[in-house]
C-alpha positions in Angstrom: -65.9 47.6 -21.5 -67.6 51.1 -20.9 -67.1 51.3 -24.9 -69.0 47.9 -25.0 -71.8 48.7 -22.3 -72.3 52.2 -23.9 -72.7 51.7 -27.3 -74.7 48.2 -26.5 -76.5 48.9 -23.2 -79.3 46.4 -21.6 -81.9 48.3 -23.2 -81.4 47.5 -26.4 -81.4 43.9 -25.6 -77.8 42.9 -25.2 -76.2 41.0 -22.5 -72.9 41.2 -21.6 -70.8 38.7 -19.7 -67.6 39.6 -17.4 -65.0 37.1 -18.2 -61.8 37.7 -15.3 -59.5 35.7 -17.3 -57.2 34.9 -14.0 -58.1 37.9 -12.0 -58.8 36.7 -8.8 -61.3 39.7 -8.0 -63.9 41.1 -10.4 -67.0 42.3 -8.4 -68.3 46.1 -9.2 -65.8 48.5 -8.1 -68.2 50.3 -5.9 -64.9 51.8 -3.8 -63.9 53.9 -7.3 -67.5 55.7 -6.9 -70.4 55.6 -8.7 -69.3 56.8 -12.4 -66.5 53.9 -12.2 -69.1 51.4 -11.5 -71.7 52.4 -13.5 -70.8 50.3 -16.5 -71.0 47.5 -14.4 -74.4 47.9 -14.0 -75.0 46.7 -17.8 -73.5 43.4 -17.0 -75.8 40.7 -16.8 -73.1 37.8 -15.9 -69.9 36.8 -14.5 -67.7 33.6 -15.2 -65.8 31.9 -12.1 -63.0 29.8 -12.2 -63.7 27.7 -9.4 -66.4 26.2 -7.1 -65.4 28.6 -4.3 -65.5 31.5 -6.0 -69.0 30.7 -7.8 -70.4 30.5 -4.3 -68.6 33.5 -2.7 -69.6 35.7 -6.0 -73.4 33.9 -5.5 -73.5 36.0 -2.4 -71.5 38.7 -2.6 -73.4 41.9 -2.0 -72.6 44.3 -4.9 -73.1 41.2 -7.2 -76.3 40.5 -6.1 -77.4 44.1 -6.0 -76.4 44.4 -9.9 -78.2 41.3 -10.6 -75.4 39.5 -12.3 -76.1 35.6 -12.7 -72.8 33.6 -11.9 -71.4 31.0 -13.6 -68.6 28.5 -12.7 -66.5 28.4 -16.1 -63.0 26.6 -15.1 -60.1 26.8 -17.7 -60.0 24.4 -20.0 -57.4 22.0 -21.6 -56.5 22.2 -25.2 -55.6 18.6 -25.6 -57.8 18.5 -28.2 -56.3 15.1 -29.8 -56.3 13.5 -26.3 -52.6 12.3 -26.8 -51.1 10.5 -23.3 -47.6 9.8 -22.0 -46.8 6.2 -21.7 -46.6 5.0 -17.8 -42.8 3.8 -18.1 -41.8 1.4 -15.8 -39.1 3.4 -14.1 -39.5 6.8 -13.2 -36.9 8.8 -14.5 -38.0 12.5 -14.8 -40.0 14.5 -12.0 -41.3 17.5 -13.9 -42.6 20.7 -12.8 -44.1 23.4 -15.2 -44.6 26.2 -13.7 -42.7 30.0 -13.5 -41.7 29.6 -9.9 -41.1 26.8 -7.3 -41.3 27.0 -3.9 -37.4 27.1 -2.3 -38.6 24.6 0.4 -40.2 22.3 -1.3 -37.7 22.4 -4.1 -35.2 21.5 -1.3 -37.5 18.6 0.2 -37.6 16.9 -3.2 -33.9 17.3 -4.0 -32.8 15.5 -0.6 -35.0 12.8 -1.0 -34.0 12.6 -4.6 -30.0 12.5 -2.9 -31.2 9.9 -0.7 -33.3 7.2 -2.1 -33.9 7.8 -5.8 -30.5 9.3 -7.2 -31.1 8.3 -10.8 -34.3 10.4 -10.9 -33.6 13.6 -12.3 -35.7 17.0 -11.6 -36.6 19.3 -14.8 -38.3 22.6 -14.0 -39.9 24.0 -17.2 -40.4 27.7 -17.0 -43.4 28.4 -19.7 -42.8 30.9 -22.2 -44.8 33.9 -21.7 -48.0 34.0 -24.4 -46.6 36.9 -26.0 -43.8 34.8 -27.1 -45.9 32.4 -28.7 -48.2 35.1 -30.3 -44.5 36.6 -32.0 -43.9 33.1 -33.3 -47.2 32.9 -35.0 -49.5 30.4 -32.8 -52.9 31.3 -32.5 -53.9 31.4 -29.0 -57.2 29.9 -30.8 -55.1 27.0 -32.3 -54.1 23.8 -31.5 -50.6 24.7 -31.6 -50.8 27.4 -29.0 -50.8 24.7 -26.3 -48.9 21.4 -28.3 -45.6 23.0 -27.0 -46.5 23.0 -23.2 -48.4 19.6 -23.4 -45.4 17.9 -25.3 -43.0 19.3 -22.2 -45.6 17.8 -19.9 -45.5 14.2 -21.9 -41.7 14.1 -21.0 -42.4 13.9 -17.0 -43.0 10.2 -15.2 -44.2 12.6 -12.1 -45.3 16.1 -11.9 -45.8 18.3 -9.1 -48.7 20.9 -8.8 -48.2 23.5 -6.3 -49.7 27.4 -7.1 -46.8 29.9 -7.5 -49.4 32.6 -6.5 -48.7 32.6 -2.6 -44.7 34.1 -3.5 -45.2 37.8 -1.9 -44.0 41.0 -3.9 -41.2 42.9 -2.0 -43.5 45.3 -1.0 -45.7 42.2 0.5 -43.2 41.2 3.0 -43.7 40.6 6.4 -47.1 42.2 6.0 -51.0 41.1 6.1 -50.9 41.4 2.7 -49.3 38.3 2.1 -52.5 36.1 4.0 -54.7 38.3 1.8 -52.8 36.9 -1.2 -53.0 33.3 0.0 -56.9 33.5 0.8 -57.5 34.8 -2.9 -54.8 31.7 -4.2 -56.4 29.1 -2.3 -60.0 30.1 -3.6 -59.8 31.2 -7.1 -56.5 29.3 -8.6 -58.0 27.8 -11.6 -55.5 24.6 -11.8 -55.3 25.2 -15.4 -51.7 23.2 -15.5 -53.2 20.5 -13.3 -55.7 19.8 -15.8 -53.2 19.7 -18.9 -51.1 17.2 -16.9 -54.1 15.2 -16.4 -55.1 15.4 -20.3 -51.9 13.9 -21.2 -51.6 11.2 -18.3 -49.1 12.3 -16.0 -49.8 11.5 -12.5 -49.3 14.4 -9.9 -48.4 15.5 -6.5 -50.9 17.6 -5.9 -51.2 20.4 -3.4 -54.6 20.2 -1.9 -54.7 24.2 -0.2 -56.0 25.6 -3.9 -59.8 24.9 -5.1 -58.8 24.6 -9.1 -56.9 21.4 -7.8 -59.8 20.1 -5.5 -62.5 20.7 -8.5 -60.3 18.6 -10.8 -59.3 15.8 -8.5 -63.0 15.6 -6.7 -64.1 12.7 -8.8 -61.9 10.4 -7.8 -61.8 8.6 -4.6 -58.3 7.7 -4.4 -56.4 10.4 -5.7 -54.3 11.9 -2.3 -54.0 15.9 -1.7 -50.9 17.1 -0.2 -51.6 19.6 2.6 -47.9 20.4 3.5 -44.2 20.3 1.8 -43.9 17.4 3.9 -46.7 15.3 2.7 -45.6 16.9 -0.8 -42.3 14.9 -0.6 -44.0 11.8 1.2 -46.2 11.1 -1.7 -44.1 11.7 -4.7 -41.7 9.0 -2.7 -45.0 6.9 -2.8 -45.0 7.3 -6.5 -41.3 6.7 -7.2 -41.4 3.4 -5.0 -44.9 2.1 -6.5 -45.6 1.5 -10.3 -48.7 0.3 -9.8 -49.6 3.0 -8.1 -48.0 5.4 -10.7 -49.6 3.9 -13.4 -53.1 3.5 -11.8 -53.2 7.6 -11.1 -51.9 7.9 -14.9 -54.8 5.9 -16.3 -57.0 8.0 -14.2 -55.9 11.1 -15.2 -57.3 11.8 -19.0 -60.8 10.7 -17.0 -60.3 13.2 -14.8 -59.1 16.2 -17.6 -62.2 14.8 -19.8 -64.9 17.6 -18.5 -62.2 20.3 -19.3 -61.2 19.5 -22.6 -62.3 22.6 -25.0 -65.1 20.6 -26.2 -66.7 20.5 -22.9 -66.2 24.0 -21.9 -67.5 25.4 -25.0 -70.8 23.5 -24.2 -70.6 25.3 -20.9 -70.5 28.4 -22.7 -73.3 27.4 -24.4 -75.4 26.9 -21.9 -74.6 30.1 -20.0 -75.2 32.4 -22.4 -78.8 30.5 -23.0 -80.0 31.0 -19.3 -78.6 34.6 -20.1 -80.7 35.2 -22.9 -83.4 33.2 -21.5 -83.6 35.5 -18.5 -83.2 38.9 -20.1 -85.8 37.7 -22.6 -86.9 36.9 -26.2 -85.8 40.6 -27.5 -82.2 39.7 -26.9 
């Protein structure tokens, strides 16, 4: 960023947009001193992953002082062909597509399955790191990059969606840093994996304490949100025992995911860039 802003400053009619790419906090780093924060004065706009983070950046003192525009640009899904799964008569597989799963939630789900749904299996898929897919020759900009994830999601009858960003690092155990991590997670977690699951028509039991999840499901008047592990287990039981409910949510899911299709996000990007150019002036 420092090189780009030095070579192409605002004075030459260039605009720079800062895309945090999964970094939860990206305001100007005033705490590092004027030399480190100086390149950020050349930035014209910031992309925010959730509606809450966009609102908070809009009023952030240094963002206001530096004159940044803020645009809500949520993560897209890459189900370009809009291929969906079939809602089967009986649910056989509960899927979790995440690097980690809350141990307490896992225990509650296993107890439910053993007592009431012994034929249902829980399948925990840990995503391959992005580096592995790049080494395999898949371009991050091509449809094949996300197809393995989409294929894995289509195998699920129901999926569980709870952010793993609550998990503390060893040095954070028993400290206030754990509360700080939860605060960031709930405001800035994008919910991209949820959007991918919705895009393939998989009904999801969704943790409500993440803005990205709420953003994705806000248009639905009847999609439930869970606010505790107990509620997640209860909602899972309802989906497993009620095919009508499960298939109703499966039918809603691609509709909810459509605003996050890559085509829609490209449109958002174009509108944001046009607004930046309009604000800076005709010489841009």
